[in-house]
C-alpha positions, 0 to 999 in steps of 0.5 A, a space after each residue: 733847337 736854337 736858332 742860332 749855331 756857332 762855327 764850332 757847333 756847325 762842325 760837330 753835327 752828327 748827320 747831314 746837313 744842308 747848307 745854304 748861302 742867301 746873300 742880297 745885291 748885285 752879283 751875288 752869285 759871283 760874290 758866292 763863287 768868290 768865296 763861300 763855306 764849302 758845301 753851301 748852295 747859293 740862294 738869292 734874296 731878290 730872285 729866290 726869296 721874293 717876287 719882283 712886285 708889279 706894284 710896290 705899294 701892294 706887296 712892298 718891294 720884297 713880297 714873299 714868293 707863292 708857296 708852291 714856287 718855295 715848295 719847288 725851291 726847297 725840293 731843288 735845294 734838297 730840303 724835306 721836312 727833316 732835313 736840318 738846314 743851316 744859313 748865312 748871309 754876308 750881313 750878320 743875317 740882316 738880308 737873306 739869312 734871317 729871311 729864309 730862316 722866317 720862311 722855313 719857320 712860317 711853313 713849319 719847318 723845325 730844324 733851321 738855324 742861322 750861322 751867327 756872324 754869317 760869312 765875317 764869322 767864318 773869315 774871322 775864324 780862318 775857315 777855308 772858303 770855296 770857290 766851287 759851286 754845290 748842288 745838293 741832290 734834288 728832292 720833291 717839292 716841300 709839302 707846304 701849308 696853304 699859308 705863311 704863318 705869322 704874317 699881318 698885312 697893312 690893315 692889321 699894322 695900321 690897327 696895331 700902331 693906334 692900339 695901346 694893347 698892340 705894338 708895331 716895332 720898326 727896325 729901320 736905322 733911326 734917321 729913316 724912321 724919323 724922316 731925316 733920310 730915305 735912300 730907298 723908298 719915295 717918302 721918308 718917316 714912319 707909320 704913325 705909332 710905331 716905335 723904333 728899335 733898329 735891327 742893329 742894336 741886335 748886334 755886339 761890335 763883331 756882328 753877332 747876336 748879343 746873348 739871349 738874356 740881353 736881348 730878352 731884357 731889351 725887347 720885354 723893357 720895349 713890350 712893356 704890358 704888351 703881349 708878343 702875340 701882339 707885336 708886329 715887326 717891319 722895316 723897309 720891305 720885310 727883310 731885315 725885320 726878320 733879323 729881329 724876329 730871329 733875335 726875339 726868337 733866340 731870346 725865347 719870345 714867340 709870337 711876334 708876327 712880320 709885316 711884309 709889305 713894311 715901310 715900302 708898302 705903306 709909304 705908297 699908299 697915301 696913308 699918314 706919315 709921322 716923323 716925330 
């Protein structure tokens, strides 16, 4: 199953599907009520797909929720291991859309797809939006594994950035990577040895992912001789990095890991920082 789904494909799905509207930022529920795909349930990035950290220096600004909490959320949404899930957000999957896709994949869920282009694609296609909230019939908490699969910690990211056989990819905008500006975290710059590939390079002018073969060429050129399993992807707080991990999966590249704490953790730990 492709990690991306187009609007026409969504319309033609035979059988039940759980739709998730996973926005981020202020007043997400009010924005959900102002217009969402009919039948989509609201999920909040900050409240549902992350926990508020006691100290961002240990886990970053968007730590993953405990697995038992995620299991309860999925049960509340009516999601079982056999459920076909389609998710979207209002920023071309760069916020909650790719994050919940990655979280579901990280617990072994098979049938999950992200709507290519997200809410804007629905609007562009003239799909009528609903202002009525929707809630699915809840089920038992999801049977989660002991750990999220495919993560890397701060030590692994630091070691990989210094190892020529491994690679750390920073998907933030280049001015943040270069230390020219930092609108969110305390210090500007990047992990020494990390390379920069902004997540926006995954997208075309309409906010949809570029064709899989084009993405594959970009990623493989960047990797060089580094195996995908030796690649770690990060961003500011482990959210938009999932957008690039989704793009890699779409391109047929399996194995790269997510450094969840990302720059929001690294920059608070008195560790080396580069600006070149």
